[in-house]
C-alpha angles and dihedrals in degrees: 000000000000092000100107143340137232125222095261091056095063095083092048092046091049092051089049092052095044094051100026094243133147118261092252094053092046090048090053090051092049092048089050092051091049091047092052091049091050092047092051089050090051095249120166119260139168145172091295090059092053092046090050093051093049102035111034097068097052092042092052092047090053094045092050090056092049099043105032095088092051092045092052091047091049091049092047094243120144116209 
């Protein structure tokens, strides 16, 4: 919603700033990096993991476009 960030967003936001990418694309990159690290460390994974890596970033980008106006209005922010 672009009104605040949680701790786990910092890496995705940093990647987005470094490479001038949208939040969704940078989130996909971060999830992919974390997946590779987990795979190397023999962590469990499944189809849900792959779906999350591929789908969450684009879904969040679309939702941010749709809901940002409402979020700003709700927060009392004028653009």
